[in-house]
C-alpha positions as CSV (number, residue, x, y, z in Angstrom):
1,X,90.4,43.0,-145.9
2,X,89.8,46.7,-145.3
3,X,86.4,47.9,-146.0
4,X,85.7,51.4,-147.1
5,X,83.8,51.5,-143.4
6,X,87.0,50.6,-141.7
7,X,88.8,54.0,-144.0
8,X,86.5,55.7,-142.3
9,X,87.9,55.1,-138.4
10,X,91.1,56.6,-139.3
11,X,91.8,59.3,-137.4
12,X,92.8,63.1,-138.6
13,X,96.7,62.4,-137.9
14,X,96.5,59.5,-139.9
15,X,94.7,60.5,-143.0
16,X,97.4,63.5,-143.1
17,X,100.3,61.0,-143.0
18,X,98.4,58.7,-145.6
19,X,97.9,61.5,-148.2
20,X,101.3,62.5,-147.6
21,X,102.4,58.9,-148.4
22,X,99.7,58.9,-151.8
23,X,102.1,62.2,-153.0
24,X,105.1,60.3,-152.9
25,X,104.1,57.2,-154.5
26,X,102.7,59.4,-157.4
27,X,106.1,61.0,-157.4
28,X,107.8,57.0,-156.7
29,X,105.8,55.9,-159.5
30,X,106.4,58.5,-162.0
31,X,102.6,59.1,-162.8
32,X,103.1,62.8,-162.5
33,X,103.1,62.6,-165.9
34,X,99.7,61.2,-166.5
35,X,98.4,63.9,-167.5
36,X,101.3,66.4,-169.3
37,X,99.7,69.5,-169.7
38,X,99.2,69.6,-165.5
39,X,102.1,70.2,-163.4
40,X,103.3,67.7,-161.2
41,X,102.0,69.2,-158.1
42,X,98.9,69.3,-159.3
43,X,99.1,65.2,-159.5
44,X,100.9,65.2,-156.2
45,X,97.7,67.3,-154.5
46,X,95.4,65.5,-156.1
47,X,97.0,61.8,-154.7
48,X,96.4,63.6,-151.3
49,X,92.9,64.4,-151.9
50,X,92.0,61.0,-152.9
51,X,93.2,59.7,-149.9
52,X,90.8,62.3,-147.8
53,X,88.2,61.4,-150.4
54,X,88.2,57.9,-149.8
55,X,88.4,58.3,-146.1
56,X,85.7,60.4,-145.9
57,X,83.8,57.7,-147.8
58,X,84.0,59.3,-151.1
59,X,82.1,62.9,-150.2
60,X,83.7,64.4,-152.8
61,X,81.1,67.4,-153.0
62,X,81.5,69.0,-149.5
63,X,85.4,70.6,-149.6
64,X,86.6,71.8,-146.2
65,X,89.7,72.8,-144.9
66,X,90.5,69.2,-144.5
67,X,91.0,68.6,-148.0
68,X,93.3,71.7,-148.9
69,X,95.7,70.5,-145.8
70,X,94.9,66.7,-147.5
71,X,96.2,68.5,-150.6
72,X,99.4,70.3,-149.1
73,X,100.1,66.7,-147.3
74,X,100.2,65.0,-150.9
75,X,102.7,67.6,-152.0
76,X,104.9,67.8,-149.0
77,X,105.2,64.1,-149.0
78,X,106.4,64.1,-152.5
79,X,109.0,67.0,-151.9
80,X,110.0,64.7,-149.2
81,X,110.5,62.0,-150.9
82,X,112.4,64.0,-153.8
83,X,114.8,65.3,-151.3
84,X,115.8,62.0,-149.9
85,X,115.5,60.3,-153.0
86,X,117.5,62.9,-154.5
87,X,115.1,62.7,-157.6
88,X,113.4,66.4,-156.9
89,X,109.9,66.3,-157.1
90,X,109.6,68.8,-159.3
């Protein structure tokens, strides 16, 4: 079983790949429609930030460049999956 302490040991490269996988998972599961008045890109970005937050021990009160990069990685993961599967991300 993976504990929160183990998640914080991920290098930044793995966190970004996992953030991209989080955005792709949101697209794959259709959760980009969870809050209908928000555009899908917000859901993908939030998935990436959620992974980054979990990797930093749920420290959400200290936004940084890493948070912005993780948000972009979540969006990128969804866009790549959308193009690969032909579903589109938007």
